[in-house]
C-alpha positions in Angstrom: 0.0 0.0 0.0 1.4 3.4 -1.1 -1.0 5.8 0.5 -0.5 9.5 1.4 -2.7 11.3 3.9 -2.2 14.9 3.0 -3.6 17.7 5.2 -3.6 21.1 3.6 -4.6 24.6 4.8 -3.5 27.9 6.1 -2.9 28.0 9.9 -3.4 31.8 9.9 -7.0 31.7 8.5 -9.0 29.9 11.3 -11.0 27.0 9.9 -8.9 26.9 6.7 -6.4 25.0 8.9 -8.6 22.0 9.5 -6.7 19.7 7.1 -3.4 20.4 8.7 -4.9 20.0 12.2 -6.4 16.6 11.1 -3.1 15.3 10.0 -1.4 16.5 13.2 -4.1 14.8 15.3 -3.8 11.5 13.5 0.0 11.6 13.8 -0.3 12.3 17.5 -2.9 9.6 18.2 -2.2 6.7 15.9 0.5 4.3 14.6 0.1 3.6 10.9 1.1 0.6 8.8 4.1 0.7 6.5 3.2 2.4 3.3 0.9 4.9 4.9 2.5 8.3 5.0 1.2 11.5 6.7 2.1 14.9 5.4 1.4 18.5 6.5 1.1 20.1 3.1 0.3 23.5 4.5 -0.4 25.9 1.6 2.1 24.3 -0.8 1.1 23.7 -4.4 3.5 22.4 -7.0 6.0 21.7 -4.2 3.8 18.6 -3.4 4.3 17.1 -6.9 6.9 14.6 -5.9 5.1 13.6 -2.6 1.9 13.0 -4.5 3.3 11.2 -7.6 2.5 7.6 -8.3 0.5 6.9 -5.2 -2.0 4.1 -4.9 -4.3 6.4 -2.9 -4.2 9.9 -1.7 -6.5 11.0 1.1 -6.7 14.7 1.1 -8.0 16.5 4.3 -9.0 20.2 3.7 -11.6 22.8 4.4 -14.2 22.8 1.6 -17.1 25.0 0.5 -19.8 22.4 -0.2 -22.8 24.5 0.4 -23.6 22.7 3.7 -23.8 24.1 7.2 -20.5 24.9 8.9 -18.9 21.8 10.5 -20.4 19.4 7.9 -17.9 16.7 7.0 -18.1 15.6 3.3 -16.4 12.8 1.5 -15.6 13.0 -2.2 -14.0 10.5 -4.5 -11.8 10.7 -7.6 -13.5 12.8 -10.4 -15.7 14.7 -7.9 -12.6 16.5 -6.4 -11.3 18.6 -9.2 -14.8 20.0 -9.8 -14.9 21.1 -6.2 -11.7 23.1 -6.7 -13.7 25.4 -9.1 -15.2 26.8 -5.9 -11.9 27.3 -4.2 -11.7 29.0 -0.9 -8.0 29.5 -0.9 -5.0 29.7 -3.2 -3.6 26.3 -2.1 -6.6 24.6 -3.7 -5.7 26.1 -7.1 -2.1 24.8 -6.5 -3.5 21.3 -5.8 -5.6 21.4 -8.9 -2.4 22.2 -10.8 -0.5 19.3 -9.2 -3.4 16.9 -10.0 -3.3 18.1 -13.6 0.5 17.8 -13.8 0.3 14.2 -12.4 -2.3 13.3 -15.0 -0.1 14.7 -17.8 2.9 12.7 -16.6 1.0 9.5 -16.0 1.7 9.6 -12.3 -1.9 10.3 -11.0 -3.0 8.4 -7.9 -5.0 5.3 -8.6 -7.5 6.6 -6.1 -8.2 10.1 -4.6 -10.4 10.8 -1.6 -11.2 14.1 -0.1 -12.4 14.4 3.5 -13.5 18.0 3.8 -15.0 20.1 6.5 -17.2 23.1 5.8 -15.6 26.1 7.4 -17.4 28.7 9.6 -14.7 31.3 9.5 -11.8 32.1 7.2 -10.9 35.3 9.0 -7.3 35.9 10.0 -7.0 34.1 13.4 -5.1 31.1 14.7 -7.3 28.4 15.9 -10.4 26.5 14.7 -13.9 27.7 15.5 -15.8 25.5 18.0 -18.0 24.1 15.3 -15.1 23.0 13.1 -13.2 21.7 16.1 -16.2 19.6 17.0 -16.3 18.1 13.4 -12.7 16.9 13.7 -13.8 13.7 15.4 -16.1 12.8 12.5 -13.4 13.7 9.9 -10.8 11.6 11.7 -13.2 8.7 11.9 -13.9 8.8 8.2 -10.1 8.7 7.5 -9.6 5.8 9.9 -12.6 3.9 8.4 -11.2 4.4 4.9 -7.9 3.0 6.0 -9.5 0.0 7.7 -11.5 -0.7 4.5 -8.1 -0.7 2.6 -6.9 -3.3 5.0 -4.5 -0.9 6.8 -6.1 -0.1 10.1 -4.4 2.6 12.3 -3.5 1.5 15.8 -4.4 3.9 18.6 -1.3 4.9 20.7 -1.2 4.3 24.4 -1.3 7.2 26.7 2.4 7.0 27.3 3.2 6.8 23.5 0.9 9.9 23.0 2.7 11.8 25.7 6.1 10.9 24.1 5.0 12.0 20.7 3.7 15.3 22.2 7.1 15.9 23.8 8.8 15.2 20.5 6.5 17.5 18.6 7.0 20.3 21.2 10.8 19.8 21.0 10.8 20.0 17.2 8.9 23.3 17.2 11.4 24.9 19.5 14.3 24.2 17.1 
């Protein structure tokens, strides 16, 4: 299994950060099978080309404008995803659309593409998710974990001690 769980978003624009926060939470709380890679893509665009190339499956976590109430979690598959980028909410989505187009042209498209998206309440400059989007994180994580289990690669919850160790490691890395 060659799967990438890619969280994207801008940490400075409130709920736009939900994809990055989802990947951080998954990394902090679970152990993944070999072949499952987690990546904080931030607001990168074409810089993600190499990381996304020739994957069996890419699971993309992001804030999406779906027309649903804030906090709604949506799951889109394959050809539904590029159409959603037509209603982009941030510049990184345009960059991801470019990456997907480039991968198609080079024959390196993922075999399967899934978007787990959360409808944002606020995209105002502010660090931190709104309570409604924070509450949706549990459902979004559950959808990603269910998808992995269906692929035969269930994530293993970390013990309390392992979580604490990962938390210390993450805090140490951010101080460097």
